[in-house]
C-alpha positions as CSV (number, residue, x, y, z in Angstrom):
1,M,-28.2,8.6,68.8
2,K,-26.4,5.6,70.3
3,K,-24.0,3.3,67.7
4,P,-26.2,0.2,68.5
5,A,-29.3,2.1,67.7
6,L,-27.7,3.3,64.2
7,F,-26.8,-0.6,63.7
8,I,-29.9,-2.0,64.8
9,L,-31.5,0.7,62.6
10,A,-29.1,-0.7,59.8
11,A,-29.8,-4.2,59.9
12,A,-33.7,-3.9,60.2
13,A,-33.9,-1.5,56.6
14,L,-31.5,-4.3,55.0
15,V,-33.6,-6.8,56.4
16,S,-37.0,-5.0,55.1
17,G,-35.1,-4.1,52.1
18,I,-34.3,-7.7,51.2
19,F,-37.8,-8.8,51.9
20,A,-38.9,-6.0,49.4
21,A,-36.6,-7.5,47.1
22,A,-37.6,-10.7,47.6
23,T,-41.4,-10.1,47.2
24,A,-40.8,-7.7,44.2
25,G,-38.7,-11.0,42.5
26,A,-41.5,-13.7,43.2
27,A,-44.0,-10.9,41.9
28,S,-42.1,-10.4,38.2
29,K,-42.3,-14.1,38.0
30,I,-46.2,-14.2,37.7
31,I,-48.2,-13.2,35.1
32,R,-51.3,-11.3,36.2
33,I,-54.4,-11.7,34.1
34,A,-58.0,-10.6,33.8
35,A,-60.7,-11.3,32.0
36,V,-64.3,-10.5,31.7
37,G,-67.1,-11.2,29.2
38,D,-69.3,-9.1,26.6
39,I,-68.9,-5.4,26.7
40,M,-72.0,-3.5,25.0
41,L,-71.5,-0.1,26.5
42,G,-74.6,1.7,25.6
43,S,-74.8,5.6,25.8
44,E,-75.7,6.0,29.3
45,A,-72.5,4.5,30.1
46,S,-70.9,7.0,32.6
47,A,-66.9,8.3,33.2
48,D,-66.9,6.1,36.3
49,A,-69.0,2.8,34.9
50,F,-65.9,0.3,36.2
51,A,-65.3,2.0,39.4
52,E,-66.2,-0.9,41.5
53,V,-64.3,-3.2,38.7
54,K,-60.8,-1.1,39.1
55,P,-60.2,-1.9,42.5
56,F,-59.5,-5.8,41.4
57,L,-57.5,-4.7,38.2
58,A,-54.8,-3.2,40.1
59,G,-51.6,-5.0,39.3
60,R,-53.2,-6.9,36.6
61,Q,-50.9,-7.2,33.6
62,V,-53.0,-8.9,31.2
63,I,-57.1,-7.0,31.0
64,M,-59.3,-8.6,28.3
65,G,-62.8,-8.4,27.4
66,N,-65.2,-9.1,24.1
67,L,-66.2,-6.0,22.6
68,E,-69.5,-6.8,21.3
69,G,-70.2,-4.5,18.3
70,P,-68.1,-1.8,16.7
71,L,-66.9,1.3,18.0
72,T,-68.2,3.6,15.2
73,D,-69.5,6.6,13.4
74,R,-69.3,5.1,9.6
75,G,-70.5,2.7,7.4
76,G,-74.0,1.6,7.3
77,P,-76.2,-1.4,9.0
78,T,-75.2,-4.3,7.2
79,K,-78.3,-6.4,7.9
80,A,-82.0,-6.0,8.3
81,F,-83.3,-3.9,11.4
82,I,-86.3,-6.0,12.6
83,P,-87.1,-4.9,16.5
84,G,-87.5,-7.6,19.0
85,I,-85.7,-10.6,16.2
86,S,-82.9,-9.0,14.8
87,Y,-80.7,-5.7,15.6
88,F,-77.4,-4.6,15.3
89,F,-74.8,-3.1,17.9
90,R,-72.7,0.2,17.5
91,T,-70.9,2.1,20.2
92,M,-69.8,5.9,20.0
93,P,-66.0,5.7,19.2
94,E,-65.4,7.9,22.2
95,M,-66.7,5.5,24.8
96,V,-63.0,4.0,24.3
97,D,-62.3,6.4,27.3
98,R,-64.3,4.0,29.7
99,L,-62.1,0.8,28.5
100,S,-58.5,2.6,28.6
101,S,-59.6,4.6,31.9
102,A,-60.2,0.6,33.4
103,G,-56.7,-0.6,32.6
104,F,-58.4,-2.7,29.5
105,T,-55.4,-4.1,27.5
106,V,-56.7,-6.6,24.8
107,M,-60.0,-6.4,23.3
108,N,-61.6,-9.4,21.3
109,L,-63.4,-8.5,18.3
110,A,-64.0,-12.1,17.3
111,N,-67.8,-11.9,17.3
112,N,-71.3,-11.8,15.7
113,H,-71.6,-8.1,16.1
114,V,-67.9,-6.6,15.1
115,N,-69.3,-6.2,11.3
116,D,-72.4,-5.0,11.8
117,Y,-71.4,-1.5,10.2
118,G,-69.1,-3.2,7.6
119,P,-65.6,-3.0,7.2
120,P,-65.6,1.1,7.6
121,G,-67.0,0.2,11.1
122,A,-64.6,-2.7,11.6
123,R,-61.7,-0.6,10.6
124,Q,-62.6,2.4,12.7
125,T,-63.1,0.3,15.8
126,R,-59.2,-0.6,15.4
127,E,-57.9,2.3,14.4
128,V,-59.9,3.8,17.8
129,L,-58.2,1.1,20.0
130,K,-54.9,1.3,18.9
131,E,-54.9,5.1,19.2
132,A,-56.1,4.1,23.0
133,G,-53.2,1.7,23.2
134,I,-55.3,-1.4,23.8
135,L,-54.1,-4.2,21.5
136,Y,-56.9,-6.3,19.5
137,T,-57.7,-9.8,18.2
138,G,-60.2,-11.4,15.8
139,A,-60.0,-11.4,11.9
140,P,-58.1,-14.3,10.4
141,G,-54.6,-14.5,11.8
142,E,-54.6,-11.5,13.6
143,V,-53.1,-12.0,16.9
144,A,-52.9,-9.6,19.9
145,R,-48.9,-9.8,21.3
146,Q,-48.5,-7.8,24.4
147,K,-45.2,-7.4,26.2
148,V,-45.0,-7.9,29.9
149,G,-41.5,-7.8,31.3
150,K,-39.3,-9.9,29.2
151,T,-42.6,-12.3,28.2
152,F,-45.2,-12.2,25.2
153,I,-48.7,-12.7,25.6
154,S,-50.0,-13.9,22.3
155,V,-53.9,-13.6,22.5
156,I,-56.0,-15.1,19.6
157,G,-59.8,-14.8,19.4
158,L,-61.9,-17.2,18.0
159,A,-66.1,-16.9,16.5
160,P,-68.6,-18.6,14.4
161,N,-68.9,-15.4,11.9
162,K,-67.5,-14.1,8.7
163,G,-64.6,-12.1,8.8
164,C,-62.9,-13.9,12.2
165,Q,-60.7,-16.5,12.7
166,H,-63.3,-19.1,12.5
167,I,-64.1,-21.2,15.5
168,N,-65.3,-24.2,13.8
169,D,-61.8,-24.7,12.0
170,I,-59.9,-26.3,14.8
171,P,-57.2,-27.2,12.5
172,A,-56.5,-23.5,11.4
173,A,-57.1,-22.5,15.4
174,A,-54.7,-24.8,16.0
175,E,-52.1,-23.9,13.5
176,L,-52.1,-20.0,14.7
177,V,-51.4,-21.3,18.6
178,R,-48.9,-23.9,17.6
179,R,-47.3,-20.9,15.6
180,E,-47.5,-18.8,18.8
181,A,-46.6,-20.8,21.5
182,A,-43.1,-21.9,19.3
183,K,-41.8,-18.2,19.5
184,P,-39.6,-17.4,22.6
185,N,-41.0,-16.2,25.9
186,T,-44.3,-16.6,24.7
187,L,-47.6,-17.5,26.4
188,V,-50.7,-18.2,24.4
189,I,-54.2,-17.2,25.5
190,V,-57.3,-18.5,23.1
191,T,-60.8,-16.6,23.8
192,F,-63.6,-17.5,21.8
193,H,-67.5,-16.0,21.6
194,G,-69.6,-19.4,20.8
195,G,-72.3,-21.6,22.2
196,A,-75.6,-21.2,22.6
197,E,-77.4,-18.1,23.8
198,G,-79.3,-18.5,27.5
199,N,-77.6,-22.5,27.4
200,I,-75.5,-22.0,31.1
201,H,-74.2,-25.8,30.3
202,V,-71.5,-27.1,28.2
203,P,-72.7,-29.9,26.1
204,Y,-70.9,-32.5,23.9
205,G,-70.8,-31.6,20.6
206,Q,-71.7,-28.8,18.6
207,E,-74.0,-26.3,19.8
208,R,-76.6,-24.4,17.4
209,Y,-78.5,-21.4,17.9
210,L,-81.1,-20.2,15.4
211,G,-79.4,-22.5,13.0
212,E,-76.3,-21.4,13.3
213,N,-73.3,-23.5,14.5
214,R,-71.5,-21.9,17.6
215,G,-68.8,-24.3,18.1
216,D,-67.9,-27.6,19.3
217,L,-66.4,-26.0,22.7
218,R,-65.5,-29.4,24.9
219,R,-63.3,-30.5,21.6
220,L,-62.1,-26.6,20.6
221,G,-61.0,-26.0,24.5
222,R,-59.1,-29.0,24.9
223,A,-57.7,-28.9,21.6
224,M,-55.9,-25.4,22.0
225,I,-54.6,-26.4,25.1
226,D,-53.2,-29.6,23.6
227,V,-51.3,-27.5,20.7
228,G,-50.0,-25.2,23.4
229,A,-52.4,-22.9,24.3
230,H,-51.9,-21.8,28.7
231,L,-55.3,-20.6,29.2
232,V,-58.7,-20.1,26.8
233,V,-61.5,-18.2,27.9
234,G,-64.9,-18.2,26.2
235,H,-67.9,-16.0,26.4
236,G,-71.1,-15.8,24.0
237,P,-74.0,-17.7,25.5
238,H,-74.8,-14.2,27.8
239,V,-74.9,-16.1,30.7
240,P,-71.9,-17.6,33.1
241,R,-70.6,-21.0,32.3
242,G,-68.1,-23.7,34.4
243,L,-64.7,-23.9,34.8
244,E,-62.6,-27.1,33.5
245,I,-59.1,-27.9,34.4
246,Y,-57.3,-29.6,31.6
247,K,-53.5,-31.5,31.4
248,D,-53.0,-28.4,34.5
249,R,-54.5,-25.5,32.2
250,L,-57.8,-23.6,32.7
251,I,-60.7,-23.4,30.3
252,A,-63.5,-21.0,31.2
253,Y,-66.3,-21.7,29.0
254,S,-68.3,-18.6,29.4
255,L,-67.7,-15.4,31.3
256,G,-71.4,-14.0,30.3
257,N,-72.5,-10.3,30.2
258,F,-70.0,-7.7,31.7
259,A,-71.1,-4.3,30.8
260,T,-74.1,-3.9,29.0
261,G,-76.1,-0.9,27.9
262,R,-80.4,-0.6,27.6
263,G,-82.1,-2.7,25.8
264,I,-80.1,-5.5,26.7
265,G,-81.8,-8.1,29.2
266,V,-80.1,-8.4,32.2
267,S,-82.6,-9.9,35.0
268,G,-81.5,-13.1,36.7
269,Q,-78.5,-14.8,35.0
270,R,-78.1,-12.4,32.3
271,G,-77.2,-10.0,34.7
272,L,-74.1,-12.0,36.6
273,A,-71.0,-10.4,35.4
274,P,-67.7,-12.6,36.8
275,L,-64.5,-11.4,36.5
276,L,-62.0,-14.1,36.2
277,L,-58.5,-13.5,37.7
278,V,-55.7,-16.0,36.5
279,D,-52.2,-16.0,37.5
280,L,-49.6,-18.0,35.4
281,T,-45.7,-18.5,36.0
282,L,-43.1,-17.5,33.3
283,K,-43.4,-21.1,31.7
284,G,-47.6,-20.8,31.6
285,K,-48.1,-22.8,34.8
286,L,-51.1,-22.2,36.1
287,A,-50.5,-20.5,39.6
288,G,-53.7,-19.6,41.1
289,G,-56.7,-17.3,40.7
290,K,-60.2,-17.1,41.6
291,I,-63.7,-15.3,40.2
292,I,-64.9,-12.1,41.7
293,S,-68.6,-11.7,41.4
294,F,-70.1,-8.6,39.8
295,K,-74.1,-8.1,39.1
296,Q,-75.6,-5.8,36.7
297,E,-78.4,-3.9,38.7
298,R,-77.9,-1.0,36.6
299,H,-77.3,-1.0,32.7
300,G,-73.4,-0.6,31.7
301,R,-72.3,-0.5,35.4
302,P,-71.3,-3.8,36.9
303,G,-71.3,-3.5,40.5
304,L,-69.8,-5.3,43.3
305,D,-72.1,-9.0,44.1
306,Q,-71.9,-9.1,48.0
307,N,-73.8,-12.8,47.6
308,H,-71.1,-13.8,44.9
309,E,-74.2,-15.3,42.7
310,A,-71.9,-15.8,39.5
311,M,-69.4,-17.7,41.9
312,K,-72.0,-19.9,43.3
313,L,-73.3,-20.9,40.0
314,M,-70.1,-21.4,38.3
315,H,-68.9,-23.3,41.2
316,T,-72.0,-25.5,40.5
317,L,-71.8,-25.4,36.7
318,S,-68.4,-27.0,37.2
319,L,-69.4,-29.7,39.2
320,L,-72.1,-30.7,37.0
321,D,-70.4,-30.5,33.6
322,F,-66.7,-31.5,34.2
323,D,-65.1,-34.8,35.9
324,R,-62.2,-32.0,36.6
325,P,-63.8,-28.7,37.8
326,G,-61.7,-25.7,38.0
327,L,-63.3,-23.5,41.0
328,D,-63.4,-24.6,44.3
329,P,-66.8,-23.5,46.8
330,K,-64.8,-20.5,48.0
331,G,-64.5,-19.4,44.1
332,K,-60.6,-19.8,44.3
333,I,-59.1,-21.5,40.9
334,I,-58.3,-25.0,41.0
335,T,-54.5,-25.4,39.5
336,T,-54.0,-29.4,38.6
337,D,-56.0,-31.9,37.2
338,S,-55.2,-34.0,40.3
339,A,-56.9,-31.5,42.7
340,A,-60.0,-30.9,40.6
341,R,-60.7,-34.6,40.6
342,T,-60.3,-34.9,44.2
343,L,-62.9,-32.0,44.6
344,A,-65.1,-33.4,42.1
345,A,-64.2,-36.8,44.5
346,N,-65.2,-35.3,47.4
347,L,-68.1,-32.5,47.2
348,P,-71.7,-34.1,46.1
349,K,-73.2,-32.8,43.0
350,P,-75.8,-30.4,43.5
351,P,-78.9,-29.6,42.2
352,R,-79.1,-29.2,38.5
353,P,-79.7,-25.2,38.4
354,Q,-82.3,-24.2,35.8
355,A,-81.0,-23.7,32.7
356,A,-83.2,-21.3,29.8
357,K,-85.8,-23.1,27.6
358,A,-84.1,-22.1,24.4
359,A,-81.5,-24.1,25.0
360,R,-82.2,-27.3,27.1
361,S,-81.4,-29.5,23.9
362,P,-78.0,-28.9,22.7
363,K,-78.8,-29.5,19.5
364,P,-82.3,-27.4,18.9
365,E,-84.4,-27.3,15.6
366,P,-84.3,-24.3,13.9
367,A,-87.7,-23.8,14.2
368,E,-88.0,-24.3,17.4
369,A,-84.8,-22.2,18.9
370,A,-86.4,-19.7,16.2
371,R,-89.6,-19.7,18.5
372,A,-88.1,-19.8,21.9
373,S,-86.1,-16.7,20.8
374,A,-89.2,-14.8,19.6
375,E,-90.8,-15.3,23.0
376,E,-88.0,-14.8,25.2
377,A,-87.4,-11.3,22.9
378,K,-91.1,-10.8,23.3
379,A,-90.7,-10.3,27.1
380,D,-87.5,-8.5,27.4
381,K,-89.5,-5.8,25.1
382,K,-92.3,-5.7,27.4
383,R,-90.1,-5.7,30.8
384,G,-88.6,-2.8,28.9
385,K,-91.2,-1.5,26.6
386,A,-90.9,2.0,28.0
387,E,-87.4,2.7,28.4
388,Q,-86.7,1.0,24.8
389,A,-89.2,3.3,22.9
390,A,-86.9,5.9,23.5
391,L,-83.8,4.6,22.8
392,P,-81.9,6.4,19.6
393,Y,-82.0,2.9,17.6
394,R,-80.4,4.4,14.7
395,Y,-77.5,6.2,15.7
396,K,-76.1,6.0,19.1
397,W,-76.8,2.2,20.4
398,E,-78.3,-0.1,18.4
399,L,-79.1,-3.4,19.8
400,D,-78.5,-7.3,18.6
401,Y,-78.8,-10.3,20.7
402,R,-78.1,-12.4,17.7
């Protein structure tokens, strides 16, 4: 080969190497996060349950979900089992393989089901996750601290339930966030399990469901950012909710259900399963992201939704509920307050989508909420009567919507 040709090839290789190094350097300055809502894997969840999700998780360093129910074959139910009214969850320990193979790095255990099988069940859940290399958060003072390069990501879980870092003790949660945020090279993510079930809107003030105070979520989310949180992610109502930009940081108020087994209602909005992708700089600045729409047409297996129903609903709710919406019409995360306000000012507010009957009022009376919940449970039971009759409630997988 002639010398000029060798020179050209060497120059091309050098330029390519420089470009690749620059690209890798840019990528190393971004923390790539993925988050989903409730995961309650039934015995029918196959080894490839997350097959359609995994391509979107590639390259994500922090992958979070809410594990609603213990991974255990120990302990016993801690509450009465009343079909159609009161249930309890349990997933067999071996199902942790579904989570680890999908790439999950952090599981939130702050919710109303982690203690369904008492201390033995909760303890085994942590043992199983630890053995699988998955971090966890949820108990008072319990922080999942994941290292990404030279940066630490501290994840703090909150819920309105006994044995959890309490969602309604905002000062205590704020102190925990403040403590973590003060650590060197640390970004803080708060994930909470709260809000009235079935209500797609974020009301002002406290939300109650079946007499339980499930948090003042607007106040909570903003308070966490005020003291140093870089991202706030919610779940709990079993339906998606809107996203808000506050002080140039993102609050996603509910990611709804993501992967739930037979017997859990996945009709309508309960079947929408959004995947939230968020990019943060090493300083915690919101650098972008998007909502990818999945849907549970088969229990326990989120499938890619080409109609983008979850994203469209969340965009609509973001415009309706917040003056600084966090999502644009194409499903991209808005990164600054000023851009969010500009979007809100230039787009007409869409028609208000229909919310679940049981949660139209931000503060329903306990008796009214109980009646509505019983009616909904009756309807769910009727739709899946034959299927539910075959469920091994007492061993492989128990249910509870509360």
